[in-house]
Wavefront OBJ file of the C-alpha trace (Angstrom):
o trace
v -0.772 5.226 -11.208
v -3.137 5.658 -8.230
v -5.881 3.986 -10.270
v -4.314 0.526 -9.916
v -5.153 -1.853 -7.110
v -2.777 -2.573 -4.263
v -2.372 -6.142 -5.467
v -1.507 -5.060 -9.023
v 0.980 -2.458 -7.779
v 2.614 -5.028 -5.508
v 2.881 -7.561 -8.328
v 4.469 -4.968 -10.639
v 6.861 -3.978 -7.874
v 7.910 -7.612 -7.377
v 8.563 -7.963 -11.120
v 10.727 -4.838 -11.149
v 12.694 -6.096 -8.149
v 13.407 -9.387 -9.950
v 14.677 -7.480 -12.995
v 16.893 -5.237 -10.892
v 18.262 -8.139 -8.843
v 19.144 -10.065 -11.993
v 21.658 -7.382 -12.931
v 21.079 -8.138 -16.593
v 19.431 -4.883 -17.650
v 21.313 -1.808 -18.890
v 21.971 1.022 -16.447
v 19.531 3.485 -18.042
v 16.747 0.899 -17.987
v 17.615 0.030 -14.368
v 17.271 3.694 -13.407
v 13.866 3.878 -15.110
v 12.758 0.652 -13.422
v 13.950 1.983 -10.055
v 11.953 5.180 -10.576
v 8.863 3.140 -11.453
v 9.431 1.001 -8.362
v 9.580 4.064 -6.108
v 6.288 5.297 -7.587
v 4.715 1.887 -6.949
v 5.981 1.917 -3.353
v 4.313 5.306 -2.886
v 1.023 3.986 -4.314
v 1.157 0.914 -2.058
v 1.914 3.032 1.010
v -0.974 5.401 0.264
v -3.351 2.475 -0.187
v -2.146 0.851 3.043
v -2.542 4.140 4.906
v -6.093 4.488 3.593
v -6.914 0.892 4.535
v -5.524 1.463 8.018
v -7.745 4.500 8.445
v -10.780 2.494 7.360
v -9.963 -0.412 9.675
v -9.667 2.033 12.589
v -13.212 3.285 11.999
v -16.521 1.588 12.654
v -20.091 2.621 12.102
v -21.746 4.037 15.185
v -25.428 3.504 15.920
v -26.179 6.840 14.273
v -24.518 5.648 11.046
v -21.529 7.963 11.423
v -17.943 6.778 11.219
v -16.069 7.146 14.470
v -12.831 5.899 15.970
v -12.996 2.368 17.343
v -12.177 2.203 21.057
v -12.350 -0.780 23.381
v -12.973 0.037 27.031
v -11.037 -1.765 29.754
v -14.223 -3.265 31.231
v -15.093 -5.053 27.973
v -11.779 -6.924 27.956
v -12.184 -8.561 31.390
l 1 2 3 4 5 6 7 8 9 10 11 12 13 14 15 16 17 18 19 20 21 22 23 24 25 26 27 28 29 30 31 32 33 34 35 36 37 38 39 40 41 42 43 44 45 46 47 48 49 50 51 52 53 54 55 56 57 58 59 60 61 62 63 64 65 66 67 68 69 70 71 72 73 74 75 76
């Protein structure tokens, strides 16, 4: 399931939530849908965590990734 995009996982998660909120599916199917939803939440969280890591990095002049830091003097 990690091969899907964040957007696809989110869309599938929204569809599952609609099904579960409708209350019109049998209990066993609801349990399966809930399990699938929890897996999709995990995929989304992992992708968000990875994106956060990437956003917190910038390329230095040497071409290496390093943490982005803004000094106090640049903000004034």
